[in-house]
C-alpha positions as CSV (number, residue, x, y, z in Angstrom):
1,M,62.5,171.2,51.9
2,E,60.5,174.4,52.3
3,R,59.7,176.7,55.6
4,A,56.6,176.2,56.0
5,E,57.0,171.8,56.7
6,I,60.4,173.3,59.2
7,V,57.9,175.0,60.9
8,V,55.6,172.4,61.2
9,V,57.6,170.9,62.5
10,I,59.3,173.0,64.9
11,V,56.1,174.4,66.4
12,K,54.7,170.2,66.7
13,H,58.3,170.0,69.5
14,I,57.7,172.7,70.4
15,K,53.6,171.6,71.5
16,Q,54.8,168.2,73.4
17,N,57.6,170.3,75.3
18,V,56.0,173.2,76.7
19,P,51.9,172.8,77.3
20,T,50.8,176.3,77.6
21,F,51.6,177.5,73.9
22,D,48.6,178.8,71.7
23,E,49.7,177.8,68.5
24,S,47.0,180.7,67.1
25,S,50.0,183.4,68.9
26,L,52.8,182.0,67.3
27,D,56.0,184.5,66.0
28,T,58.7,183.2,64.2
29,S,60.0,186.8,65.2
30,Q,59.3,186.1,68.7
31,S,62.2,183.7,70.5
32,L,61.5,180.0,72.2
33,A,61.7,181.2,76.1
34,F,59.1,184.2,74.8
35,Y,56.6,181.0,74.4
36,G,57.6,180.5,77.7
37,A,60.4,177.2,77.3
38,S,62.7,177.0,80.1
39,S,66.6,175.9,79.3
40,L,65.7,171.9,78.8
41,D,62.4,172.4,77.0
42,I,64.9,174.1,74.1
43,V,67.3,172.1,74.6
44,E,64.4,168.6,73.7
45,I,62.6,170.2,71.4
46,V,65.6,171.3,69.2
47,S,66.9,168.4,69.2
48,G,63.6,167.0,68.3
49,A,62.9,168.6,65.3
50,M,67.2,167.7,63.8
51,R,66.2,163.8,64.2
52,E,62.9,164.4,62.3
53,L,65.0,166.3,59.7
54,R,67.5,164.1,60.2
55,I,70.4,167.1,60.4
56,K,73.0,168.3,61.9
57,V,73.8,171.6,63.5
58,P,77.4,172.8,66.0
59,R,76.9,173.7,69.4
60,T,79.3,177.1,68.4
61,E,75.7,177.1,66.1
62,L,72.4,177.3,67.5
63,A,74.5,179.4,70.6
64,K,74.3,182.3,67.6
65,L,70.2,181.6,67.7
66,K,68.3,184.7,69.1
67,C,64.3,183.2,68.0
68,I,62.6,181.1,66.5
69,D,62.7,182.9,62.5
70,D,66.8,182.6,63.4
71,L,66.6,178.8,63.5
72,V,64.1,178.0,61.5
73,N,66.9,179.6,58.7
74,L,69.4,177.2,59.9
75,F,67.3,174.1,59.0
76,H,66.4,175.4,55.7
77,T,70.4,176.0,54.9
78,L,70.9,172.4,56.2
79,K,68.1,170.8,54.3
80,G,68.6,172.5,51.0
81,S,72.3,171.6,51.3
82,N,71.4,168.1,52.2
83,S,69.4,168.0,49.7
């Protein structure tokens, strides 16, 4: 699975959980909180994307993530190893 496909999934879940999110302003080097996501929103975004991508990520790995790029990279690595 390509990184761009993972970004599409994550953006879909951001839009579902953060009504003020403007996709045209997406900068993946920013955090989800930068776009107005609360801690609950972040849990919903990450959980929804993981379900859709059919991957499981240990909480300890998620705690290390600082920005959307980190999340995409982690999901990309896991999808690559599961393919």
